[in-house]
N, CA, C, O and CB atoms as a CASP TS submission, in Angstrom:
PFRMAT TS
TARGET T0000
AUTHOR 0000-0000-0000
METHOD Language model
MODEL 1
PARENT N/A
ATOM      1  N   MET     1       0.811  -1.195   0.000  1.00  0.00           N
ATOM      2  CA  MET     1       0.000   0.000   0.000  1.00  0.00           C
ATOM      3  C   MET     1       0.857   1.261   0.000  1.00  0.00           C
ATOM      4  O   MET     1       0.407   2.314  -0.453  1.00  0.00           O
ATOM      5  CB  MET     1      -0.924  -0.003   1.193  1.00  0.00           C
ATOM      6  N   GLN     2       2.090   1.165   0.505  1.00  0.00           N
ATOM      7  CA  GLN     2       2.950   2.336   0.582  1.00  0.00           C
ATOM      8  C   GLN     2       3.822   2.501  -0.654  1.00  0.00           C
ATOM      9  O   GLN     2       4.633   3.425  -0.721  1.00  0.00           O
ATOM     10  CB  GLN     2       3.816   2.254   1.806  1.00  0.00           C
ATOM     11  N   GLN     3       3.668   1.634  -1.609  1.00  0.00           N
ATOM     12  CA  GLN     3       4.450   1.702  -2.843  1.00  0.00           C
ATOM     13  C   GLN     3       4.045   2.928  -3.643  1.00  0.00           C
ATOM     14  O   GLN     3       2.857   3.178  -3.849  1.00  0.00           O
ATOM     15  CB  GLN     3       4.264   0.423  -3.686  1.00  0.00           C
ATOM     16  N   GLU     4       5.039   3.695  -4.097  1.00  0.00           N
ATOM     17  CA  GLU     4       4.747   4.902  -4.874  1.00  0.00           C
ATOM     18  C   GLU     4       4.535   4.589  -6.351  1.00  0.00           C
ATOM     19  O   GLU     4       3.825   5.317  -7.045  1.00  0.00           O
ATOM     20  CB  GLU     4       5.876   5.913  -4.719  1.00  0.00           C
ATOM     21  N   ASP     5       5.142   3.515  -6.832  1.00  0.00           N
ATOM     22  CA  ASP     5       5.031   3.136  -8.240  1.00  0.00           C
ATOM     23  C   ASP     5       3.652   2.524  -8.485  1.00  0.00           C
ATOM     24  O   ASP     5       3.305   1.499  -7.898  1.00  0.00           O
ATOM     25  CB  ASP     5       6.162   2.136  -8.644  1.00  0.00           C
ATOM     26  N   LEU     6       2.879   3.159  -9.350  1.00  0.00           N
ATOM     27  CA  LEU     6       1.509   2.707  -9.612  1.00  0.00           C
ATOM     28  C   LEU     6       1.478   1.332 -10.268  1.00  0.00           C
ATOM     29  O   LEU     6       0.605   0.520  -9.962  1.00  0.00           O
ATOM     30  CB  LEU     6       0.785   3.714 -10.497  1.00  0.00           C
ATOM     31  N   PHE     7       2.430   1.060 -11.175  1.00  0.00           N
ATOM     32  CA  PHE     7       2.483  -0.258 -11.812  1.00  0.00           C
ATOM     33  C   PHE     7       2.729  -1.346 -10.776  1.00  0.00           C
ATOM     34  O   PHE     7       2.105  -2.405 -10.836  1.00  0.00           O
ATOM     35  CB  PHE     7       3.580  -0.295 -12.889  1.00  0.00           C
ATOM     36  N   ALA     8       3.622  -1.103  -9.833  1.00  0.00           N
ATOM     37  CA  ALA     8       3.919  -2.100  -8.797  1.00  0.00           C
ATOM     38  C   ALA     8       2.697  -2.355  -7.926  1.00  0.00           C
ATOM     39  O   ALA     8       2.432  -3.493  -7.538  1.00  0.00           O
ATOM     40  CB  ALA     8       5.100  -1.640  -7.925  1.00  0.00           C
ATOM     41  N   LYS     9       1.958  -1.303  -7.622  1.00  0.00           N
ATOM     42  CA  LYS     9       0.730  -1.477  -6.831  1.00  0.00           C
ATOM     43  C   LYS     9      -0.265  -2.378  -7.555  1.00  0.00           C
ATOM     44  O   LYS     9      -0.818  -3.309  -6.970  1.00  0.00           O
ATOM     45  CB  LYS     9       0.082  -0.113  -6.535  1.00  0.00           C
ATOM     46  N   TYR    10      -0.484  -2.086  -8.836  1.00  0.00           N
ATOM     47  CA  TYR    10      -1.435  -2.880  -9.611  1.00  0.00           C
ATOM     48  C   TYR    10      -0.947  -4.314  -9.807  1.00  0.00           C
ATOM     49  O   TYR    10      -1.749  -5.248  -9.798  1.00  0.00           O
ATOM     50  CB  TYR    10      -1.681  -2.227 -10.965  1.00  0.00           C
ATOM     51  N   LEU    11       0.350  -4.491  -9.982  1.00  0.00           N
ATOM     52  CA  LEU    11       0.911  -5.826 -10.145  1.00  0.00           C
ATOM     53  C   LEU    11       0.684  -6.667  -8.902  1.00  0.00           C
ATOM     54  O   LEU    11       0.226  -7.806  -8.989  1.00  0.00           O
ATOM     55  CB  LEU    11       2.400  -5.744 -10.458  1.00  0.00           C
ATOM     56  N   VAL    12       1.005  -6.105  -7.748  1.00  0.00           N
ATOM     57  CA  VAL    12       0.830  -6.838  -6.489  1.00  0.00           C
ATOM     58  C   VAL    12      -0.648  -7.116  -6.228  1.00  0.00           C
ATOM     59  O   VAL    12      -1.009  -8.201  -5.772  1.00  0.00           O
ATOM     60  CB  VAL    12       1.438  -6.047  -5.313  1.00  0.00           C
ATOM     61  N   PHE    13      -1.498  -6.137  -6.517  1.00  0.00           N
ATOM     62  CA  PHE    13      -2.930  -6.357  -6.330  1.00  0.00           C
ATOM     63  C   PHE    13      -3.430  -7.492  -7.217  1.00  0.00           C
ATOM     64  O   PHE    13      -4.183  -8.352  -6.761  1.00  0.00           O
ATOM     65  CB  PHE    13      -3.710  -5.073  -6.627  1.00  0.00           C
ATOM     66  N   GLY    14      -3.018  -7.498  -8.469  1.00  0.00           N
ATOM     67  CA  GLY    14      -3.458  -8.538  -9.396  1.00  0.00           C
ATOM     68  C   GLY    14      -2.983  -9.924  -8.997  1.00  0.00           C
ATOM     69  O   GLY    14      -3.748 -10.886  -9.060  1.00  0.00           O
ATOM     70  N   LEU    15      -1.728 -10.032  -8.589  1.00  0.00           N
ATOM     71  CA  LEU    15      -1.194 -11.331  -8.192  1.00  0.00           C
ATOM     72  C   LEU    15      -1.853 -11.839  -6.911  1.00  0.00           C
ATOM     73  O   LEU    15      -2.204 -13.015  -6.812  1.00  0.00           O
ATOM     74  CB  LEU    15       0.319 -11.244  -8.002  1.00  0.00           C
ATOM     75  N   ALA    16      -2.020 -10.951  -5.933  1.00  0.00           N
ATOM     76  CA  ALA    16      -2.670 -11.351  -4.681  1.00  0.00           C
ATOM     77  C   ALA    16      -4.136 -11.706  -4.921  1.00  0.00           C
ATOM     78  O   ALA    16      -4.655 -12.651  -4.327  1.00  0.00           O
ATOM     79  CB  ALA    16      -2.562 -10.226  -3.633  1.00  0.00           C
ATOM     80  N   PHE    17      -4.800 -10.947  -5.792  1.00  0.00           N
ATOM     81  CA  PHE    17      -6.193 -11.224  -6.119  1.00  0.00           C
ATOM     82  C   PHE    17      -6.331 -12.588  -6.803  1.00  0.00           C
ATOM     83  O   PHE    17      -7.285 -13.323  -6.545  1.00  0.00           O
ATOM     84  CB  PHE    17      -6.761 -10.114  -7.021  1.00  0.00           C
ATOM     85  N   GLY    18      -5.381 -12.920  -7.667  1.00  0.00           N
ATOM     86  CA  GLY    18      -5.416 -14.221  -8.343  1.00  0.00           C
ATOM     87  C   GLY    18      -5.296 -15.374  -7.366  1.00  0.00           C
ATOM     88  O   GLY    18      -6.025 -16.360  -7.478  1.00  0.00           O
ATOM     89  N   ILE    19      -4.385 -15.265  -6.411  1.00  0.00           N
ATOM     90  CA  ILE    19      -4.217 -16.315  -5.402  1.00  0.00           C
ATOM     91  C   ILE    19      -5.466 -16.393  -4.517  1.00  0.00           C
ATOM     92  O   ILE    19      -5.917 -17.484  -4.168  1.00  0.00           O
ATOM     93  CB  ILE    19      -2.951 -16.049  -4.536  1.00  0.00           C
ATOM     94  N   LEU    20      -6.018 -15.235  -4.159  1.00  0.00           N
ATOM     95  CA  LEU    20      -7.202 -15.211  -3.310  1.00  0.00           C
ATOM     96  C   LEU    20      -8.414 -15.826  -4.009  1.00  0.00           C
ATOM     97  O   LEU    20      -9.151 -16.598  -3.396  1.00  0.00           O
ATOM     98  CB  LEU    20      -7.514 -13.783  -2.891  1.00  0.00           C
ATOM     99  N   ILE    21      -8.625 -15.498  -5.269  1.00  0.00           N
ATOM    100  CA  ILE    21      -9.751 -16.063  -6.015  1.00  0.00           C
ATOM    101  C   ILE    21      -9.604 -17.572  -6.144  1.00  0.00           C
ATOM    102  O   ILE    21     -10.588 -18.303  -6.031  1.00  0.00           O
ATOM    103  CB  ILE    21      -9.856 -15.419  -7.408  1.00  0.00           C
ATOM    104  N   GLN    22      -8.383 -18.044  -6.380  1.00  0.00           N
ATOM    105  CA  GLN    22      -8.137 -19.478  -6.487  1.00  0.00           C
ATOM    106  C   GLN    22      -8.494 -20.175  -5.174  1.00  0.00           C
ATOM    107  O   GLN    22      -9.100 -21.246  -5.191  1.00  0.00           O
ATOM    108  CB  GLN    22      -6.663 -19.748  -6.858  1.00  0.00           C
ATOM    109  N   ALA    23      -8.131 -19.588  -4.053  1.00  0.00           N
ATOM    110  CA  ALA    23      -8.444 -20.177  -2.753  1.00  0.00           C
ATOM    111  C   ALA    23      -9.944 -20.149  -2.481  1.00  0.00           C
ATOM    112  O   ALA    23     -10.503 -21.123  -1.976  1.00  0.00           O
ATOM    113  CB  ALA    23      -7.696 -19.439  -1.642  1.00  0.00           C
ATOM    114  N   ILE    24     -10.597 -19.039  -2.814  1.00  0.00           N
ATOM    115  CA  ILE    24     -12.046 -18.932  -2.579  1.00  0.00           C
ATOM    116  C   ILE    24     -12.807 -19.934  -3.433  1.00  0.00           C
ATOM    117  O   ILE    24     -13.745 -20.569  -2.950  1.00  0.00           O
ATOM    118  CB  ILE    24     -12.542 -17.504  -2.878  1.00  0.00           C
ATOM    119  N   LEU    25     -12.415 -20.085  -4.705  1.00  0.00           N
ATOM    120  CA  LEU    25     -13.074 -21.075  -5.565  1.00  0.00           C
ATOM    121  C   LEU    25     -12.920 -22.482  -5.010  1.00  0.00           C
ATOM    122  O   LEU    25     -13.879 -23.254  -4.993  1.00  0.00           O
ATOM    123  CB  LEU    25     -12.507 -21.012  -6.983  1.00  0.00           C
ATOM    124  N   ASN    26     -11.720 -22.818  -4.559  1.00  0.00           N
ATOM    125  CA  ASN    26     -11.489 -24.157  -4.023  1.00  0.00           C
ATOM    126  C   ASN    26     -12.322 -24.381  -2.772  1.00  0.00           C
ATOM    127  O   ASN    26     -12.908 -25.451  -2.609  1.00  0.00           O
ATOM    128  CB  ASN    26     -10.002 -24.368  -3.715  1.00  0.00           C
ATOM    129  N   LEU    27     -12.385 -23.406  -1.895  1.00  0.00           N
ATOM    130  CA  LEU    27     -13.163 -23.564  -0.670  1.00  0.00           C
ATOM    131  C   LEU    27     -14.659 -23.663  -0.959  1.00  0.00           C
ATOM    132  O   LEU    27     -15.375 -24.395  -0.276  1.00  0.00           O
ATOM    133  CB  LEU    27     -12.893 -22.400   0.274  1.00  0.00           C
ATOM    134  N   CYS    28     -15.130 -22.938  -1.960  1.00  0.00           N
ATOM    135  CA  CYS    28     -16.545 -23.050  -2.344  1.00  0.00           C
ATOM    136  C   CYS    28     -16.867 -24.441  -2.886  1.00  0.00           C
ATOM    137  O   CYS    28     -17.950 -24.972  -2.640  1.00  0.00           O
ATOM    138  CB  CYS    28     -16.900 -21.986  -3.395  1.00  0.00           C
ATOM    139  N   VAL    29     -15.931 -25.027  -3.619  1.00  0.00           N
ATOM    140  CA  VAL    29     -16.131 -26.388  -4.127  1.00  0.00           C
ATOM    141  C   VAL    29     -16.154 -27.379  -2.972  1.00  0.00           C
ATOM    142  O   VAL    29     -16.981 -28.291  -2.958  1.00  0.00           O
ATOM    143  CB  VAL    29     -15.023 -26.768  -5.137  1.00  0.00           C
ATOM    144  N   VAL    30     -15.264 -27.216  -2.010  1.00  0.00           N
ATOM    145  CA  VAL    30     -15.199 -28.131  -0.868  1.00  0.00           C
ATOM    146  C   VAL    30     -16.474 -28.058  -0.038  1.00  0.00           C
ATOM    147  O   VAL    30     -16.970 -29.083   0.430  1.00  0.00           O
ATOM    148  CB  VAL    30     -13.981 -27.810   0.011  1.00  0.00           C
ATOM    149  N   VAL    31     -17.003 -26.867   0.144  1.00  0.00           N
ATOM    150  CA  VAL    31     -18.232 -26.699   0.930  1.00  0.00           C
ATOM    151  C   VAL    31     -19.452 -27.159   0.145  1.00  0.00           C
ATOM    152  O   VAL    31     -20.466 -27.527   0.737  1.00  0.00           O
ATOM    153  CB  VAL    31     -18.404 -25.235   1.352  1.00  0.00           C
ATOM    154  N   GLY    32     -19.364 -27.143  -1.189  1.00  0.00           N
ATOM    155  CA  GLY    32     -20.459 -27.600  -2.017  1.00  0.00           C
ATOM    156  C   GLY    32     -21.320 -26.470  -2.571  1.00  0.00           C
ATOM    157  O   GLY    32     -22.440 -26.704  -3.025  1.00  0.00           O
ATOM    158  N   LEU    33     -20.805 -25.263  -2.535  1.00  0.00           N
ATOM    159  CA  LEU    33     -21.576 -24.130  -3.041  1.00  0.00           C
ATOM    160  C   LEU    33     -21.585 -24.055  -4.557  1.00  0.00           C
ATOM    161  O   LEU    33     -22.561 -23.596  -5.150  1.00  0.00           O
ATOM    162  CB  LEU    33     -21.030 -22.848  -2.480  1.00  0.00           C
ATOM    163  N   ILE    34     -20.503 -24.503  -5.195  1.00  0.00           N
ATOM    164  CA  ILE    34     -20.398 -24.481  -6.658  1.00  0.00           C
ATOM    165  C   ILE    34     -19.945 -25.861  -7.129  1.00  0.00           C
ATOM    166  O   ILE    34     -19.363 -26.618  -6.351  1.00  0.00           O
ATOM    167  CB  ILE    34     -19.401 -23.365  -7.143  1.00  0.00           C
ATOM    168  N   PRO    35     -20.202 -26.196  -8.387  1.00  0.00           N
ATOM    169  CA  PRO    35     -19.761 -27.498  -8.889  1.00  0.00           C
ATOM    170  C   PRO    35     -18.230 -27.570  -8.995  1.00  0.00           C
ATOM    171  O   PRO    35     -17.537 -26.552  -8.980  1.00  0.00           O
ATOM    172  CB  PRO    35     -20.397 -27.778 -10.260  1.00  0.00           C
ATOM    173  N   VAL    36     -17.743 -28.771  -9.099  1.00  0.00           N
ATOM    174  CA  VAL    36     -16.300 -29.007  -9.158  1.00  0.00           C
ATOM    175  C   VAL    36     -15.707 -28.319 -10.383  1.00  0.00           C
ATOM    176  O   VAL    36     -16.163 -28.525 -11.508  1.00  0.00           O
ATOM    177  CB  VAL    36     -15.992 -30.523  -9.188  1.00  0.00           C
ATOM    178  N   THR    37     -14.671 -27.487 -10.144  1.00  0.00           N
ATOM    179  CA  THR    37     -14.045 -26.723 -11.219  1.00  0.00           C
ATOM    180  C   THR    37     -12.647 -27.212 -11.543  1.00  0.00           C
ATOM    181  O   THR    37     -12.143 -26.937 -12.631  1.00  0.00           O
ATOM    182  CB  THR    37     -13.995 -25.268 -10.854  1.00  0.00           C
ATOM    183  N   GLY    38     -12.013 -27.919 -10.641  1.00  0.00           N
ATOM    184  CA  GLY    38     -10.656 -28.399 -10.880  1.00  0.00           C
ATOM    185  C   GLY    38      -9.582 -27.426 -10.467  1.00  0.00           C
ATOM    186  O   GLY    38      -8.411 -27.629 -10.786  1.00  0.00           O
ATOM    187  N   VAL    39      -9.954 -26.362  -9.758  1.00  0.00           N
ATOM    188  CA  VAL    39      -8.986 -25.378  -9.283  1.00  0.00           C
ATOM    189  C   VAL    39      -8.346 -25.912  -8.008  1.00  0.00           C
ATOM    190  O   VAL    39      -9.044 -26.334  -7.086  1.00  0.00           O
ATOM    191  CB  VAL    39      -9.660 -23.989  -9.036  1.00  0.00           C
ATOM    192  N   THR    40      -7.019 -25.891  -7.958  1.00  0.00           N
ATOM    193  CA  THR    40      -6.313 -26.412  -6.788  1.00  0.00           C
ATOM    194  C   THR    40      -6.234 -25.353  -5.696  1.00  0.00           C
ATOM    195  O   THR    40      -6.329 -24.156  -5.967  1.00  0.00           O
ATOM    196  CB  THR    40      -4.903 -26.885  -7.173  1.00  0.00           C
ATOM    197  N   LEU    41      -6.058 -25.809  -4.459  1.00  0.00           N
ATOM    198  CA  LEU    41      -5.864 -24.902  -3.333  1.00  0.00           C
ATOM    199  C   LEU    41      -4.419 -24.430  -3.358  1.00  0.00           C
ATOM    200  O   LEU    41      -3.507 -25.256  -3.348  1.00  0.00           O
ATOM    201  CB  LEU    41      -6.213 -25.594  -1.970  1.00  0.00           C
ATOM    202  N   PRO    42      -4.188 -23.118  -3.390  1.00  0.00           N
ATOM    203  CA  PRO    42      -2.810 -22.617  -3.499  1.00  0.00           C
ATOM    204  C   PRO    42      -1.919 -23.126  -2.372  1.00  0.00           C
ATOM    205  O   PRO    42      -2.287 -23.069  -1.199  1.00  0.00           O
ATOM    206  CB  PRO    42      -2.806 -21.097  -3.501  1.00  0.00           C
ATOM    207  N   PHE    43      -0.752 -23.621  -2.741  1.00  0.00           N
ATOM    208  CA  PHE    43       0.320 -24.080  -1.852  1.00  0.00           C
ATOM    209  C   PHE    43       0.013 -25.378  -1.112  1.00  0.00           C
ATOM    210  O   PHE    43       0.895 -25.886  -0.420  1.00  0.00           O
ATOM    211  CB  PHE    43       0.620 -23.019  -0.854  1.00  0.00           C
ATOM    212  N   LEU    44      -1.179 -25.936  -1.221  1.00  0.00           N
ATOM    213  CA  LEU    44      -1.494 -27.158  -0.489  1.00  0.00           C
ATOM    214  C   LEU    44      -1.868 -28.320  -1.398  1.00  0.00           C
ATOM    215  O   LEU    44      -1.369 -29.428  -1.205  1.00  0.00           O
ATOM    216  CB  LEU    44      -2.613 -26.897   0.471  1.00  0.00           C
ATOM    217  N   SER    45      -2.721 -28.101  -2.372  1.00  0.00           N
ATOM    218  CA  SER    45      -3.171 -29.177  -3.244  1.00  0.00           C
ATOM    219  C   SER    45      -2.082 -29.547  -4.238  1.00  0.00           C
ATOM    220  O   SER    45      -1.216 -28.736  -4.566  1.00  0.00           O
ATOM    221  CB  SER    45      -4.451 -28.775  -3.981  1.00  0.00           C
ATOM    222  N   TYR    46      -2.140 -30.772  -4.707  1.00  0.00           N
ATOM    223  CA  TYR    46      -1.161 -31.220  -5.684  1.00  0.00           C
ATOM    224  C   TYR    46      -1.505 -30.637  -7.039  1.00  0.00           C
ATOM    225  O   TYR    46      -2.596 -30.862  -7.562  1.00  0.00           O
ATOM    226  CB  TYR    46      -1.105 -32.759  -5.750  1.00  0.00           C
ATOM    227  N   GLY    47      -0.592 -29.901  -7.597  1.00  0.00           N
ATOM    228  CA  GLY    47      -0.749 -29.325  -8.919  1.00  0.00           C
ATOM    229  C   GLY    47       0.564 -28.664  -9.287  1.00  0.00           C
ATOM    230  O   GLY    47       0.891 -27.605  -8.752  1.00  0.00           O
ATOM    231  N   GLY    48       1.307 -29.256 -10.173  1.00  0.00           N
ATOM    232  CA  GLY    48       2.650 -28.778 -10.481  1.00  0.00           C
ATOM    233  C   GLY    48       2.672 -27.371 -11.045  1.00  0.00           C
ATOM    234  O   GLY    48       3.392 -26.511 -10.538  1.00  0.00           O
ATOM    235  N   SER    49       1.897 -27.126 -12.083  1.00  0.00           N
ATOM    236  CA  SER    49       1.923 -25.797 -12.703  1.00  0.00           C
ATOM    237  C   SER    49       1.253 -24.762 -11.805  1.00  0.00           C
ATOM    238  O   SER    49       1.677 -23.606 -11.781  1.00  0.00           O
ATOM    239  CB  SER    49       1.230 -25.830 -14.075  1.00  0.00           C
ATOM    240  N   SER    50       0.225 -25.151 -11.074  1.00  0.00           N
ATOM    241  CA  SER    50      -0.433 -24.226 -10.159  1.00  0.00           C
ATOM    242  C   SER    50       0.513 -23.827  -9.029  1.00  0.00           C
ATOM    243  O   SER    50       0.562 -22.661  -8.638  1.00  0.00           O
ATOM    244  CB  SER    50      -1.713 -24.854  -9.588  1.00  0.00           C
ATOM    245  N   LEU    51       1.255 -24.788  -8.513  1.00  0.00           N
ATOM    246  CA  LEU    51       2.211 -24.492  -7.453  1.00  0.00           C
ATOM    247  C   LEU    51       3.324 -23.588  -7.963  1.00  0.00           C
ATOM    248  O   LEU    51       3.762 -22.677  -7.260  1.00  0.00           O
ATOM    249  CB  LEU    51       2.799 -25.785  -6.886  1.00  0.00           C
ATOM    250  N   LEU    52       3.778 -23.836  -9.174  1.00  0.00           N
ATOM    251  CA  LEU    52       4.838 -23.025  -9.760  1.00  0.00           C
ATOM    252  C   LEU    52       4.382 -21.579  -9.948  1.00  0.00           C
ATOM    253  O   LEU    52       5.130 -20.654  -9.632  1.00  0.00           O
ATOM    254  CB  LEU    52       5.280 -23.618 -11.100  1.00  0.00           C
ATOM    255  N   VAL    53       3.183 -21.376 -10.450  1.00  0.00           N
ATOM    256  CA  VAL    53       2.658 -20.023 -10.656  1.00  0.00           C
ATOM    257  C   VAL    53       2.421 -19.330  -9.319  1.00  0.00           C
ATOM    258  O   VAL    53       2.699 -18.138  -9.190  1.00  0.00           O
ATOM    259  CB  VAL    53       1.350 -20.067 -11.471  1.00  0.00           C
ATOM    260  N   SER    54       1.919 -20.046  -8.333  1.00  0.00           N
ATOM    261  CA  SER    54       1.695 -19.448  -7.011  1.00  0.00           C
ATOM    262  C   SER    54       3.009 -19.030  -6.370  1.00  0.00           C
ATOM    263  O   SER    54       3.104 -17.946  -5.795  1.00  0.00           O
ATOM    264  CB  SER    54       0.956 -20.430  -6.095  1.00  0.00           C
ATOM    265  N   MET    55       4.017 -19.879  -6.463  1.00  0.00           N
ATOM    266  CA  MET    55       5.335 -19.546  -5.894  1.00  0.00           C
ATOM    267  C   MET    55       5.958 -18.364  -6.619  1.00  0.00           C
ATOM    268  O   MET    55       6.554 -17.495  -5.983  1.00  0.00           O
ATOM    269  CB  MET    55       6.279 -20.760  -5.964  1.00  0.00           C
ATOM    270  N   ALA    56       5.830 -18.319  -7.928  1.00  0.00           N
ATOM    271  CA  ALA    56       6.371 -17.193  -8.697  1.00  0.00           C
ATOM    272  C   ALA    56       5.638 -15.904  -8.338  1.00  0.00           C
ATOM    273  O   ALA    56       6.259 -14.845  -8.244  1.00  0.00           O
ATOM    274  CB  ALA    56       6.260 -17.467 -10.214  1.00  0.00           C
ATOM    275  N   SER    57       4.336 -15.984  -8.138  1.00  0.00           N
ATOM    276  CA  SER    57       3.554 -14.803  -7.758  1.00  0.00           C
ATOM    277  C   SER    57       4.001 -14.265  -6.405  1.00  0.00           C
ATOM    278  O   SER    57       4.171 -13.057  -6.243  1.00  0.00           O
ATOM    279  CB  SER    57       2.057 -15.138  -7.722  1.00  0.00           C
ATOM    280  N   VAL    58       4.189 -15.140  -5.446  1.00  0.00           N
ATOM    281  CA  VAL    58       4.639 -14.708  -4.130  1.00  0.00           C
ATOM    282  C   VAL    58       6.056 -14.147  -4.209  1.00  0.00           C
ATOM    283  O   VAL    58       6.382 -13.190  -3.507  1.00  0.00           O
ATOM    284  CB  VAL    58       4.579 -15.873  -3.130  1.00  0.00           C
ATOM    285  N   GLY    59       6.894 -14.729  -5.050  1.00  0.00           N
ATOM    286  CA  GLY    59       8.241 -14.202  -5.227  1.00  0.00           C
ATOM    287  C   GLY    59       8.225 -12.788  -5.784  1.00  0.00           C
ATOM    288  O   GLY    59       8.992 -11.936  -5.336  1.00  0.00           O
ATOM    289  N   ILE    60       7.369 -12.535  -6.745  1.00  0.00           N
ATOM    290  CA  ILE    60       7.260 -11.184  -7.319  1.00  0.00           C
ATOM    291  C   ILE    60       6.719 -10.212  -6.272  1.00  0.00           C
ATOM    292  O   ILE    60       7.195  -9.082  -6.169  1.00  0.00           O
ATOM    293  CB  ILE    60       6.341 -11.190  -8.574  1.00  0.00           C
ATOM    294  N   ILE    61       5.730 -10.645  -5.499  1.00  0.00           N
ATOM    295  CA  ILE    61       5.173  -9.789  -4.447  1.00  0.00           C
ATOM    296  C   ILE    61       6.246  -9.441  -3.416  1.00  0.00           C
ATOM    297  O   ILE    61       6.357  -8.292  -2.989  1.00  0.00           O
ATOM    298  CB  ILE    61       3.977 -10.483  -3.760  1.00  0.00           C
ATOM    299  N   LEU    62       7.029 -10.437  -3.022  1.00  0.00           N
ATOM    300  CA  LEU    62       8.105 -10.175  -2.051  1.00  0.00           C
ATOM    301  C   LEU    62       9.169  -9.260  -2.621  1.00  0.00           C
ATOM    302  O   LEU    62       9.717  -8.423  -1.905  1.00  0.00           O
ATOM    303  CB  LEU    62       8.746 -11.481  -1.602  1.00  0.00           C
ATOM    304  N   ASN    63       9.470  -9.411  -3.909  1.00  0.00           N
ATOM    305  CA  ASN    63      10.463  -8.542  -4.543  1.00  0.00           C
ATOM    306  C   ASN    63       9.974  -7.099  -4.580  1.00  0.00           C
ATOM    307  O   ASN    63      10.748  -6.180  -4.310  1.00  0.00           O
ATOM    308  CB  ASN    63      10.776  -9.030  -5.965  1.00  0.00           C
ATOM    309  N   VAL    64       8.719  -6.890  -4.906  1.00  0.00           N
ATOM    310  CA  VAL    64       8.171  -5.533  -4.913  1.00  0.00           C
ATOM    311  C   VAL    64       8.191  -4.963  -3.506  1.00  0.00           C
ATOM    312  O   VAL    64       8.493  -3.785  -3.317  1.00  0.00           O
ATOM    313  CB  VAL    64       6.733  -5.519  -5.480  1.00  0.00           C
ATOM    314  N   SER    65       7.871  -5.787  -2.518  1.00  0.00           N
ATOM    315  CA  SER    65       7.903  -5.344  -1.126  1.00  0.00           C
ATOM    316  C   SER    65       9.319  -4.952  -0.718  1.00  0.00           C
ATOM    317  O   SER    65       9.515  -3.937  -0.050  1.00  0.00           O
ATOM    318  CB  SER    65       7.368  -6.447  -0.196  1.00  0.00           C
ATOM    319  N   ARG    66      10.275  -5.726  -1.106  1.00  0.00           N
ATOM    320  CA  ARG    66      11.665  -5.427  -0.769  1.00  0.00           C
ATOM    321  C   ARG    66      12.127  -4.148  -1.458  1.00  0.00           C
ATOM    322  O   ARG    66      12.865  -3.362  -0.865  1.00  0.00           O
ATOM    323  CB  ARG    66      12.578  -6.599  -1.161  1.00  0.00           C
ATOM    324  N   GLN    67      11.707  -3.930  -2.690  1.00  0.00           N
ATOM    325  CA  GLN    67      12.100  -2.724  -3.414  1.00  0.00           C
ATOM    326  C   GLN    67      11.498  -1.476  -2.767  1.00  0.00           C
ATOM    327  O   GLN    67      12.134  -0.422  -2.742  1.00  0.00           O
ATOM    328  CB  GLN    67      11.667  -2.819  -4.884  1.00  0.00           C
ATOM    329  N   SER    68      10.288  -1.588  -2.250  1.00  0.00           N
ATOM    330  CA  SER    68       9.653  -0.409  -1.646  1.00  0.00           C
ATOM    331  C   SER    68      10.274  -0.094  -0.295  1.00  0.00           C
ATOM    332  O   SER    68      10.321   1.075   0.089  1.00  0.00           O
ATOM    333  CB  SER    68       8.139  -0.628  -1.489  1.00  0.00           C
ATOM    334  N   SER    69      10.753  -1.092   0.440  1.00  0.00           N
ATOM    335  CA  SER    69      11.360  -0.840   1.748  1.00  0.00           C
ATOM    336  C   SER    69      12.801  -0.370   1.615  1.00  0.00           C
ATOM    337  O   SER    69      13.344   0.203   2.559  1.00  0.00           O
ATOM    338  CB  SER    69      11.303  -2.095   2.608  1.00  0.00           C
ATOM    339  N   ALA    70      13.439  -0.601   0.459  1.00  0.00           N
ATOM    340  CA  ALA    70      14.825  -0.190   0.252  1.00  0.00           C
ATOM    341  C   ALA    70      14.948   1.296  -0.027  1.00  0.00           C
ATOM    342  O   ALA    70      16.030   1.863   0.124  1.00  0.00           O
ATOM    343  CB  ALA    70      15.434  -0.971  -0.885  1.00  0.00           C
ATOM    344  N   LYS    71      13.858   1.938  -0.433  1.00  0.00           N
ATOM    345  CA  LYS    71      13.926   3.366  -0.790  1.00  0.00           C
ATOM    346  C   LYS    71      13.946   4.263   0.418  1.00  0.00           C
ATOM    347  O   LYS    71      14.001   5.485   0.278  1.00  0.00           O
ATOM    348  CB  LYS    71      12.761   3.745  -1.665  1.00  0.00           C
TER
END
């Protein structure tokens, strides 16, 4: 939130929103609110490409965080 670069703010928001939506969809499927979609739970469910994208997203978020604290 304290990042001055507008692109970095939008990037972090988009990546965090993607992980959050993936988790919400998975939890809705588990509870039975929506039909099975095949979306894995971030960082917990088995899914090679999903895990890779989630880890890369968190890495980018941490890098942006580190860049904002270095200034």
